[in-house]
Residue frames as a rotation matrix with the C-alpha (Angstrom) as fourth column:
MET 1
0.617 -0.192 -0.763 60.68
-0.557 0.578 -0.596 96.97
0.555 0.793 0.250 -70.45
GLU 2
0.510 -0.520 0.686 62.55
-0.457 0.512 0.728 93.90
-0.729 -0.684 0.023 -69.25
LEU 3
0.334 -0.497 -0.801 65.46
-0.815 0.276 -0.510 92.21
0.474 0.823 -0.313 -71.03
GLU 4
0.867 -0.085 0.490 66.28
-0.209 0.832 0.513 88.56
-0.452 -0.547 0.704 -70.36
VAL 5
0.397 -0.845 -0.358 70.01
-0.857 -0.201 -0.474 87.97
0.329 0.495 -0.804 -70.77
GLY 6
0.950 -0.117 -0.289 71.76
0.160 0.979 0.130 84.61
0.268 -0.170 0.948 -70.82
GLY 7
0.096 -0.995 0.005 75.17
0.210 0.015 -0.978 83.96
0.973 0.095 0.210 -69.36
PRO 8
-0.107 -0.217 -0.970 76.77
0.950 0.267 -0.164 84.33
0.295 -0.939 0.178 -65.92
ARG 9
0.863 0.503 0.047 76.13
0.444 -0.800 0.404 87.28
0.241 -0.328 -0.914 -63.61
GLU 10
0.408 -0.740 -0.534 79.72
0.710 -0.110 0.696 87.73
-0.574 -0.663 0.481 -62.42
PRO 11
-0.490 -0.641 0.590 80.97
0.867 -0.427 0.256 89.71
0.088 0.637 0.766 -65.45
TRP 12
0.247 0.661 0.709 78.11
0.438 -0.729 0.527 92.20
0.864 0.180 -0.469 -64.96
GLU 13
0.921 0.073 -0.383 79.03
0.388 -0.266 0.882 92.63
-0.037 -0.961 -0.274 -61.31
ARG 14
0.004 -0.992 -0.124 82.71
0.864 -0.059 0.500 93.12
-0.503 -0.109 0.857 -62.20
LEU 15
-0.479 -0.112 0.871 81.60
0.701 -0.645 0.303 95.90
0.528 0.756 0.387 -64.57
GLY 16
-0.999 -0.048 -0.008 79.84
0.041 -0.751 -0.659 97.63
0.025 -0.658 0.753 -61.68
PHE 17
-0.233 0.972 0.011 76.19
-0.455 -0.119 0.883 96.58
0.860 0.201 0.470 -61.97
ARG 18
-0.800 0.052 0.598 74.41
-0.571 0.240 -0.785 95.82
-0.184 -0.969 -0.163 -58.71
LEU 19
-0.378 0.646 -0.664 72.27
-0.319 0.583 0.748 92.68
0.869 0.494 -0.014 -59.09
ASP 20
0.194 0.501 0.843 69.81
-0.980 0.065 0.187 91.30
0.039 -0.863 0.504 -56.58
SER 21
-0.342 -0.373 0.862 69.90
-0.579 0.807 0.119 87.72
-0.740 -0.459 -0.492 -55.28
GLY 22
0.444 0.602 0.664 67.82
0.194 0.659 -0.727 86.56
-0.875 0.451 0.176 -58.25
GLY 23
-0.432 -0.730 0.530 70.23
0.716 0.080 0.694 88.03
-0.549 0.679 0.488 -60.81
ALA 24
0.298 0.596 0.745 68.13
0.887 -0.461 0.014 91.06
0.352 0.657 -0.666 -61.73
CYS 25
-0.506 -0.333 -0.796 68.74
0.616 -0.785 -0.063 94.78
-0.604 -0.522 0.602 -61.61
ARG 26
0.652 0.704 0.281 66.99
0.730 -0.482 -0.485 97.88
-0.206 0.521 -0.828 -62.82
VAL 27
-0.629 -0.773 -0.081 68.91
0.675 -0.595 0.437 100.43
-0.386 0.220 0.896 -64.87
GLY 28
-0.872 0.472 -0.131 66.61
-0.489 -0.830 0.268 103.43
0.018 0.297 0.955 -65.10
ALA 29
0.048 0.988 0.150 63.24
-0.908 0.106 -0.405 102.09
-0.416 -0.116 0.902 -66.26
VAL 30
0.352 -0.002 -0.936 64.70
-0.653 0.716 -0.247 98.89
0.671 0.698 0.251 -67.81
THR 31
0.519 -0.150 0.842 65.04
-0.674 0.534 0.511 95.69
-0.526 -0.832 0.176 -65.82
LEU 32
-0.093 -0.616 -0.782 67.84
-0.809 0.504 -0.302 93.28
0.580 0.605 -0.545 -66.74
ARG 33
0.678 0.310 0.667 67.24
-0.640 0.695 0.327 89.66
-0.363 -0.649 0.669 -65.74
LEU 34
-0.281 -0.881 -0.381 70.35
-0.948 0.317 -0.035 87.47
0.151 0.351 -0.924 -65.88
ARG 35
0.835 0.540 0.109 69.63
-0.543 0.840 0.003 83.81
-0.090 -0.062 0.994 -66.67
GLY 36
0.186 -0.952 0.244 72.92
-0.792 0.002 0.611 82.24
-0.582 -0.307 -0.753 -65.70
GLY 37
-0.263 -0.384 0.885 72.73
-0.016 0.919 0.394 78.77
-0.965 0.090 -0.248 -67.21
GLU 38
0.703 0.637 0.317 71.13
0.311 0.126 -0.942 79.75
-0.640 0.761 -0.110 -70.50
PRO 39
0.064 -0.672 0.738 72.97
0.995 -0.010 -0.095 80.50
0.071 0.740 0.668 -73.76
GLY 40
-0.566 -0.432 -0.703 74.45
0.565 -0.823 0.051 83.97
-0.600 -0.368 0.710 -73.94
GLY 41
-0.878 0.174 0.447 72.98
0.262 -0.606 0.751 87.09
0.402 0.776 0.486 -75.45
VAL 42
-0.626 0.771 0.116 69.67
-0.701 -0.492 -0.516 88.87
-0.341 -0.404 0.849 -75.04
ARG 43
-0.944 0.226 0.241 67.20
0.263 0.955 0.134 85.97
-0.200 0.190 -0.961 -75.02
GLY 44
-0.183 0.930 0.318 63.98
0.831 -0.026 0.555 87.99
0.525 0.366 -0.769 -75.10
TRP 45
-0.952 -0.061 0.300 62.11
-0.077 -0.901 -0.428 90.97
0.296 -0.430 0.853 -73.75
ALA 46
-0.265 0.903 -0.339 58.94
0.962 0.222 -0.160 91.80
-0.070 -0.368 -0.927 -71.85
LEU 47
-0.854 0.029 0.519 56.90
0.174 -0.925 0.339 94.85
0.490 0.379 0.785 -72.81
ALA 48
-0.652 0.659 -0.375 54.30
0.372 -0.153 -0.915 96.66
-0.661 -0.736 -0.145 -70.74
GLY 49
0.054 0.833 -0.550 51.04
-0.239 -0.524 -0.817 97.22
-0.969 0.176 0.171 -72.58
ALA 50
-0.847 -0.371 -0.380 52.09
-0.450 0.121 0.885 95.53
-0.283 0.921 -0.270 -75.86
ALA 51
-0.073 0.974 -0.212 49.06
-0.943 -0.137 -0.304 94.70
-0.325 0.178 0.929 -77.98
GLY 52
0.163 0.164 -0.973 49.88
-0.796 0.605 -0.032 91.44
0.583 0.779 0.229 -79.78
GLN 53
0.759 0.021 0.651 50.71
-0.438 0.756 0.487 87.87
-0.481 -0.655 0.583 -78.88
GLY 54
0.772 -0.488 0.406 53.77
0.588 0.792 -0.165 85.73
-0.241 0.367 0.899 -79.49
PRO 55
-0.205 -0.969 -0.136 57.13
0.759 -0.245 0.603 86.81
-0.618 0.020 0.786 -80.93
ILE 56
0.717 0.277 -0.639 57.64
-0.137 -0.844 -0.519 90.06
-0.683 0.460 -0.567 -82.82
ASP 57
0.740 -0.404 -0.537 59.30
-0.583 0.012 -0.812 89.07
0.334 0.915 -0.227 -86.10
GLY 58
0.407 -0.553 -0.727 61.07
0.260 0.833 -0.489 86.28
0.876 0.010 0.483 -84.22
LEU 59
-0.575 -0.590 0.566 62.01
-0.369 -0.431 -0.824 88.33
0.730 -0.683 0.030 -81.14
PRO 60
-0.355 0.470 -0.808 60.82
0.735 0.674 0.069 86.31
0.577 -0.570 -0.585 -78.09
THR 61
-0.673 0.225 0.705 58.31
-0.315 -0.949 0.002 88.59
0.670 -0.221 0.709 -76.39
ARG 62
-0.473 0.599 -0.645 56.34
0.874 0.412 -0.258 88.48
0.111 -0.686 -0.719 -73.17
ARG 63
-0.130 0.514 0.848 53.59
0.127 -0.840 0.528 90.95
0.983 0.177 0.044 -72.39
LEU 64
-0.794 -0.090 -0.601 53.28
0.606 -0.059 -0.793 92.75
0.036 -0.994 0.102 -69.07
PRO 65
0.342 0.929 -0.140 50.23
0.936 -0.351 -0.040 94.62
-0.087 -0.117 -0.989 -67.81
ALA 66
0.228 -0.219 0.949 50.37
0.444 -0.844 -0.302 98.30
0.867 0.490 -0.095 -68.75
GLU 67
0.658 0.093 0.747 50.28
-0.518 -0.665 0.539 99.17
0.547 -0.741 -0.389 -65.04
ALA 68
0.618 -0.470 -0.631 53.04
0.577 0.815 -0.042 96.69
0.534 -0.338 0.775 -64.09
ALA 69
0.966 -0.256 -0.039 55.01
-0.138 -0.639 0.757 98.00
-0.218 -0.726 -0.653 -61.13
LEU 70
0.452 -0.886 -0.099 58.68
-0.260 -0.025 -0.965 98.79
0.853 0.462 -0.242 -61.65
GLU 71
0.526 -0.415 -0.742 61.21
0.813 0.501 0.296 97.27
0.249 -0.759 0.601 -59.32
PRO 72
0.849 -0.241 -0.469 63.19
0.065 -0.835 0.546 99.80
-0.524 -0.495 -0.694 -57.27
ALA 73
0.777 -0.628 0.040 66.06
-0.099 -0.184 -0.978 101.29
0.622 0.756 -0.205 -59.22
ALA 74
0.632 -0.652 -0.419 69.52
0.757 0.404 0.513 100.37
-0.165 -0.642 0.749 -57.98
GLU 75
0.774 -0.589 -0.233 72.47
-0.592 -0.803 0.065 102.67
-0.226 0.088 -0.970 -57.46
HIS 76
0.905 -0.424 0.042 75.19
0.399 0.810 -0.430 101.01
0.148 0.406 0.902 -59.49
PRO 77
0.402 -0.833 -0.379 78.89
0.395 -0.216 0.893 101.35
-0.826 -0.509 0.243 -58.61
ASN 78
-0.445 -0.589 0.675 79.60
0.855 -0.055 0.516 102.08
-0.266 0.806 0.528 -62.29
GLY 79
-0.687 0.201 -0.699 77.23
-0.074 -0.976 -0.207 105.07
-0.723 -0.090 0.685 -62.24
ALA 80
-0.862 0.410 0.300 74.75
0.432 0.281 0.857 103.56
0.267 0.868 -0.419 -64.73
LEU 81
-0.800 0.568 -0.190 71.68
-0.374 -0.722 -0.583 105.79
-0.469 -0.395 0.790 -64.96
ARG 82
0.365 0.931 0.023 69.54
-0.492 0.213 -0.844 104.22
-0.790 0.297 0.536 -67.68
VAL 83
-0.218 -0.320 0.922 69.59
0.660 0.647 0.381 102.10
-0.719 0.692 0.070 -70.82
ASP 84
-0.459 -0.023 -0.888 70.05
-0.415 -0.878 0.237 104.46
-0.786 0.478 0.393 -73.76
HIS 85
0.220 0.587 -0.779 69.21
-0.975 0.113 -0.191 102.01
-0.024 0.802 0.597 -76.54
VAL 86
0.046 -0.057 0.997 68.71
-0.140 0.988 0.063 98.35
-0.989 -0.142 0.037 -77.37
VAL 87
-0.354 -0.303 -0.885 69.96
-0.886 -0.193 0.421 97.12
-0.298 0.933 -0.200 -80.75
VAL 88
0.360 0.501 0.787 68.12
-0.034 0.850 -0.526 94.61
-0.932 0.162 0.323 -82.95
MET 89
-0.689 -0.573 -0.444 69.55
-0.519 -0.039 0.854 93.19
-0.506 0.819 -0.271 -86.19
THR 90
0.321 0.836 0.445 67.35
-0.082 0.493 -0.866 92.01
-0.943 0.242 0.227 -89.04
PRO 91
-0.669 -0.528 0.523 67.88
0.448 0.275 0.851 90.64
-0.593 0.803 0.053 -92.56
ASP 92
-0.389 0.642 0.661 64.65
0.760 -0.182 0.624 92.33
0.521 0.745 -0.417 -93.70
LEU 93
-0.969 -0.109 -0.221 64.23
0.224 -0.761 -0.608 95.84
-0.101 -0.639 0.762 -92.32
ASP 94
-0.612 0.791 0.020 60.85
-0.648 -0.515 0.561 96.51
0.454 0.331 0.828 -93.89
ARG 95
-0.023 0.590 -0.807 59.45
0.161 0.799 0.579 93.24
0.987 -0.117 -0.114 -92.53
THR 96
-0.475 -0.230 -0.849 60.65
0.847 0.143 -0.513 94.04
0.239 -0.963 0.127 -89.02
PHE 97
-0.978 0.195 0.076 59.30
-0.204 -0.970 -0.129 97.59
0.049 -0.142 0.989 -89.27
ALA 98
-0.282 0.939 -0.198 55.88
-0.496 0.034 0.868 96.19
0.821 0.343 0.456 -90.19
ALA 99
-0.025 0.245 -0.969 55.93
0.580 0.793 0.186 93.72
0.814 -0.557 -0.162 -87.28
LEU 100
-0.774 -0.320 -0.546 56.88
0.633 -0.414 -0.654 96.41
-0.017 -0.852 0.523 -84.76
GLU 101
-0.886 0.456 0.087 54.31
-0.434 -0.880 0.193 98.86
0.165 0.133 0.977 -86.05
ALA 102
-0.120 0.852 -0.510 51.61
-0.093 0.502 0.860 96.16
0.988 0.151 0.019 -85.81
GLU 103
-0.143 -0.016 -0.990 52.48
0.898 0.419 -0.137 96.06
0.416 -0.908 -0.045 -82.09
GLY 104
0.821 0.549 -0.157 51.97
0.566 -0.747 0.349 99.79
0.075 -0.375 -0.924 -81.73
PHE 105
-0.065 -0.901 -0.430 55.58
0.688 -0.352 0.634 100.95
-0.722 -0.254 0.643 -82.06
ASP 106
0.918 0.367 -0.149 55.92
0.195 -0.745 -0.638 104.31
-0.345 0.557 -0.756 -83.81
LEU 107
0.197 -0.878 0.437 58.85
0.980 0.164 -0.111 104.66
0.025 0.450 0.893 -86.24
ARG 108
0.547 -0.028 -0.837 60.59
0.351 -0.900 0.260 107.94
-0.760 -0.436 -0.482 -85.36
ARG 109
0.499 -0.411 -0.763 63.19
-0.782 -0.593 -0.191 108.10
-0.374 0.692 -0.617 -88.11
VAL 110
0.847 -0.335 0.414 65.24
0.460 0.851 -0.253 106.09
-0.267 0.404 0.875 -90.60
ARG 111
0.496 -0.775 -0.393 68.96
-0.610 -0.633 0.477 106.70
-0.618 0.003 -0.786 -91.08
ASP 112
0.936 -0.330 -0.127 71.17
0.088 0.565 -0.821 105.60
0.342 0.756 0.557 -93.96
ALA 113
0.689 -0.688 0.226 74.44
-0.514 -0.245 0.822 104.68
-0.510 -0.683 -0.523 -92.25
GLY 114
0.526 -0.458 0.717 76.07
0.493 0.851 0.182 102.59
-0.693 0.258 0.673 -94.97
THR 115
-0.393 -0.661 -0.639 78.19
-0.410 -0.496 0.765 103.08
-0.823 0.563 -0.076 -98.07
PRO 116
0.242 0.472 -0.848 77.43
-0.969 0.069 -0.238 102.33
-0.053 0.879 0.474 -101.74
GLU 117
-0.469 -0.508 -0.722 79.42
-0.554 0.806 -0.208 99.11
0.688 0.303 -0.660 -101.34
ARG 118
-0.763 0.201 -0.614 77.74
0.542 0.716 -0.439 98.13
0.352 -0.668 -0.656 -98.04
PRO 119
-0.288 0.734 0.615 74.27
-0.300 -0.679 0.670 99.66
0.909 0.008 0.416 -97.69
LEU 120
-0.663 0.096 -0.743 73.00
0.694 0.452 -0.561 99.85
0.282 -0.887 -0.366 -94.13
ARG 121
-0.210 0.664 0.718 69.81
-0.203 -0.748 0.632 101.37
0.956 -0.013 0.292 -92.77
GLN 122
-0.883 -0.015 -0.469 68.71
0.450 0.255 -0.856 101.95
0.133 -0.967 -0.218 -89.21
GLY 123
-0.018 0.910 0.414 65.24
0.098 -0.411 0.907 102.62
0.995 0.057 -0.082 -87.83
PHE 124
-0.936 -0.353 -0.007 64.56
0.081 -0.196 -0.977 104.12
0.344 -0.915 0.213 -84.42
TYR 125
0.142 0.985 -0.102 61.59
0.232 0.067 0.971 103.58
0.962 -0.161 -0.219 -82.10
ARG 126
-0.355 -0.123 0.927 60.77
-0.842 -0.389 -0.374 104.58
0.407 -0.913 0.035 -78.55
ALA 127
0.016 0.333 -0.943 60.46
0.265 0.908 0.325 101.62
0.964 -0.255 -0.074 -76.16
GLY 128
0.731 0.242 -0.638 59.54
0.679 -0.172 0.714 103.40
0.063 -0.955 -0.290 -72.95
GLU 129
0.731 -0.511 -0.453 62.60
-0.125 -0.752 0.647 105.24
-0.671 -0.416 -0.613 -71.66
ALA 130
-0.265 -0.915 0.304 64.97
0.117 0.283 0.952 103.52
-0.957 0.288 0.032 -74.08
VAL 131
0.161 0.186 -0.969 65.39
-0.929 -0.303 -0.212 103.76
-0.333 0.935 0.124 -77.84
LEU 132
0.397 -0.027 0.918 64.98
0.213 0.975 -0.063 100.62
-0.893 0.220 0.393 -79.95
GLU 133
-0.022 -0.514 -0.858 67.52
-0.849 -0.444 0.287 100.74
-0.528 0.734 -0.426 -82.80
VAL 134
0.612 0.289 0.737 66.76
0.120 0.886 -0.447 98.31
-0.782 0.362 0.507 -85.63
VAL 135
-0.167 -0.801 -0.574 69.64
-0.696 -0.316 0.644 97.66
-0.698 0.508 -0.505 -88.04
GLY 136
0.432 0.309 0.847 69.13
0.354 0.806 -0.474 96.06
-0.830 0.505 0.239 -91.46
ASP 137
0.824 0.541 -0.169 69.44
-0.555 0.830 -0.048 94.48
0.115 0.133 0.984 -93.89
VAL 138
-0.114 -0.935 0.336 71.98
-0.993 0.113 -0.023 92.29
-0.017 -0.336 -0.942 -92.15
PRO 139
0.198 0.142 -0.970 72.61
-0.344 0.936 0.067 88.57
0.918 0.321 0.234 -92.85
PRO 140
-0.991 0.000 0.136 72.01
0.086 0.769 0.634 85.76
-0.105 0.640 -0.762 -92.12
PRO 141
-0.441 0.896 -0.041 68.47
-0.386 -0.148 0.911 85.21
0.810 0.418 0.411 -93.45
GLY 142
-0.459 0.363 -0.811 65.81
0.731 0.673 -0.113 84.47
0.505 -0.645 -0.574 -90.87
PRO 143
0.601 0.776 -0.194 64.06
0.732 -0.437 0.523 86.31
0.321 -0.456 -0.830 -88.05
ALA 144
0.404 -0.413 0.816 65.12
-0.392 -0.884 -0.254 89.50
0.827 -0.217 -0.519 -86.35
ARG 145
0.357 -0.363 -0.861 67.48
0.766 0.640 0.048 89.02
0.534 -0.677 0.507 -83.39
PHE 146
0.993 -0.100 -0.065 68.65
-0.030 -0.738 0.674 91.03
-0.116 -0.668 -0.735 -80.42
TRP 147
0.428 -0.902 0.059 72.24
0.330 0.096 -0.939 92.20
0.841 0.421 0.338 -80.62
GLY 148
-0.479 -0.687 -0.547 73.33
0.795 -0.075 -0.602 94.48
0.372 -0.723 0.582 -77.76
LEU 149
0.696 0.716 -0.051 72.65
0.656 -0.605 0.452 97.51
0.293 -0.348 -0.891 -75.62
VAL 150
-0.391 -0.751 0.532 74.10
0.395 -0.659 -0.641 100.83
0.832 -0.040 0.554 -74.48
ALA 151
0.419 0.469 -0.777 73.90
0.902 -0.113 0.418 102.19
0.108 -0.876 -0.470 -70.92
VAL 152
0.394 -0.229 0.890 74.28
-0.014 -0.970 -0.243 105.84
0.919 0.084 -0.386 -69.91
VAL 153
0.204 -0.408 -0.890 76.75
0.953 0.290 0.085 106.47
0.223 -0.866 0.447 -67.07
GLU 154
0.870 0.176 -0.461 77.43
0.364 -0.860 0.358 109.55
-0.333 -0.479 -0.812 -64.96
ASP 155
0.488 -0.809 -0.328 81.18
-0.713 -0.586 0.385 109.78
-0.504 0.046 -0.862 -65.68
LEU 156
0.991 -0.047 -0.127 82.55
-0.050 0.744 -0.667 107.79
0.126 0.667 0.734 -68.59
GLU 157
0.257 -0.965 0.047 86.17
-0.451 -0.163 -0.878 108.83
0.855 0.204 -0.477 -68.11
ALA 158
-0.163 -0.278 0.947 86.12
-0.985 0.103 -0.139 107.77
-0.059 -0.955 -0.291 -64.45
LEU 159
0.719 0.475 0.507 84.53
-0.443 0.876 -0.191 104.45
-0.535 -0.087 0.841 -65.41
ALA 160
0.823 -0.472 -0.317 87.17
-0.146 0.363 -0.920 103.86
0.549 0.804 0.230 -68.08
GLU 161
-0.139 -0.901 0.411 89.88
-0.763 -0.167 -0.625 104.41
0.632 -0.400 -0.664 -65.48
ARG 162
0.045 0.246 0.968 88.13
-0.901 0.428 -0.067 102.04
-0.431 -0.870 0.241 -63.06
LEU 163
0.838 0.429 0.337 87.57
-0.265 0.860 -0.436 99.24
-0.476 0.276 0.835 -65.58
GLY 164
-0.109 -0.994 -0.018 90.96
-0.477 0.037 0.878 99.47
-0.872 0.104 -0.478 -67.26
GLU 165
-0.878 -0.406 -0.255 91.50
-0.411 0.362 0.837 96.88
-0.247 0.839 -0.484 -70.01
ARG 166
-0.550 0.738 0.391 87.91
0.604 0.675 -0.423 95.65
-0.576 0.003 -0.817 -69.79
LEU 167
0.588 0.772 -0.240 86.71
0.438 -0.553 -0.709 98.82
-0.680 0.312 -0.664 -71.53
GLY 168
0.060 -0.527 0.848 87.84
0.977 -0.142 -0.157 100.34
0.203 0.838 0.506 -74.82
SER 169
-0.821 -0.454 -0.347 88.96
0.515 -0.851 -0.105 103.95
-0.248 -0.265 0.932 -75.02
PRO 170
0.188 0.902 -0.390 86.17
0.501 -0.429 -0.751 106.55
-0.845 -0.054 -0.533 -74.94
ARG 171
-0.846 -0.372 0.383 85.54
0.506 -0.329 0.797 108.14
-0.170 0.868 0.467 -78.35
ASP 172
-0.700 0.627 -0.342 83.08
-0.630 -0.768 -0.118 110.52
-0.336 0.133 0.932 -79.94
ALA 173
-0.405 0.674 0.618 79.65
0.414 0.738 -0.533 108.95
-0.815 0.039 -0.578 -80.44
VAL 174
-0.560 0.330 0.760 77.41
0.777 -0.111 0.620 109.38
0.289 0.937 -0.195 -83.49
GLN 175
0.581 0.807 -0.103 75.16
0.776 -0.511 0.371 111.55
0.246 -0.295 -0.923 -81.32
PRO 176
0.085 -0.595 0.799 76.64
0.186 -0.779 -0.599 115.08
0.979 0.199 0.045 -81.20
GLY 177
0.049 -0.181 0.982 78.27
-0.755 -0.651 -0.083 116.04
0.654 -0.737 -0.169 -77.94
ARG 178
0.803 0.272 0.530 78.34
-0.565 0.628 0.534 112.51
-0.187 -0.729 0.659 -76.52
ARG 179
-0.303 -0.928 -0.215 81.12
-0.928 0.339 -0.153 109.98
0.215 0.153 -0.965 -75.91
ILE 180
0.821 0.571 -0.014 80.97
-0.565 0.816 0.124 106.19
0.082 -0.094 0.992 -75.96
ALA 181
-0.406 -0.912 0.050 83.20
-0.913 0.403 -0.057 103.26
0.032 -0.069 -0.997 -74.98
THR 182
0.466 0.567 -0.679 82.66
-0.628 0.753 0.197 99.57
0.623 0.335 0.707 -75.77
VAL 183
0.456 -0.252 0.854 83.15
-0.681 0.518 0.517 96.74
-0.572 -0.817 0.065 -73.29
ARG 184
-0.294 -0.679 -0.673 85.84
-0.938 0.341 0.066 94.38
0.185 0.651 -0.736 -74.59
GLU 185
0.442 0.452 -0.775 85.24
-0.418 0.868 0.268 90.67
0.794 0.205 0.572 -75.13
SER 186
-0.479 -0.740 -0.473 87.84
0.128 0.474 -0.871 89.93
0.869 -0.478 -0.132 -72.45
ALA 187
-0.602 0.326 0.729 85.35
-0.775 -0.457 -0.436 91.25
0.191 -0.828 0.528 -69.85
GLY 188
-0.995 0.096 0.036 83.39
0.087 0.976 -0.199 88.01
-0.054 -0.195 -0.979 -70.36
LEU 189
-0.331 0.933 -0.144 79.93
-0.573 -0.319 -0.755 89.42
-0.750 -0.167 0.640 -71.08
SER 190
-0.478 0.249 0.842 77.55
0.549 0.834 0.065 87.34
-0.686 0.493 -0.535 -73.15
VAL 191
0.549 0.710 0.440 76.11
0.821 -0.362 -0.441 90.37
-0.154 0.604 -0.782 -74.96
PRO 192
-0.386 -0.678 0.625 77.71
0.743 -0.630 -0.225 93.39
0.547 0.378 0.747 -76.66
LEU 193
0.625 0.525 -0.578 77.56
0.773 -0.519 0.364 96.38
-0.109 -0.675 -0.730 -74.29
ALA 194
-0.353 -0.700 0.620 78.75
0.617 -0.673 -0.408 99.97
0.703 0.238 0.670 -74.47
PHE 195
0.057 0.296 -0.954 78.69
0.881 -0.464 -0.091 102.85
-0.469 -0.835 -0.287 -72.00
MET 196
-0.154 0.005 0.988 77.78
0.737 -0.666 0.118 106.39
0.658 0.746 0.099 -73.10
THR 197
-0.951 -0.174 -0.256 77.76
0.297 -0.749 -0.592 109.88
-0.089 -0.639 0.764 -71.61
PRO 198
-0.100 0.971 -0.216 74.43
0.672 -0.094 -0.735 111.58
-0.734 -0.218 -0.643 -70.89
GLN 199
0.405 0.336 0.850 72.77
0.849 -0.482 -0.215 114.02
0.338 0.809 -0.480 -73.26
PRO 200
-0.709 -0.705 -0.012 74.64
0.665 -0.662 -0.346 117.37
0.236 -0.253 0.938 -73.14
């Protein structure tokens, strides 16, 4: 999988990602391609072996050959090992589920994470090495949209010390036995990003 991300490369480098001269890096099996002059956020993705054509419920999508070669993985100063999950928001969860499943994605589970006052459901798919987390039913009306991503790092506490005020305090994650910390807006990233400990 490849993710195309708008916004400048410098904030990523300050957070410890090693980018090549073209603004790309591989984190595990996921390639991040920074498109400096474009609007911020995840602008689209490229999937190896995807069956359909055009966007997936509004998510800009390119198709790659199933046998597409991976770029060499980088060793990142922040200790990033892989992308744990990519988050998509949608105002119509069932519609987005249907669009993903038409592309061959297999829904692994659905989780009710809301309250009676604010219902919230999440669906989880495998997208190669990463998990695709789809969150709904979230306004505004319209197509599904990319939101953010989470990267696994070797040593979250050491990274928190290194990044200082650019990273929030590590806390217990929803996943048992794991910890997570969110990059603060002051770091200047164009997309929400968090770092997480590996599976115990």
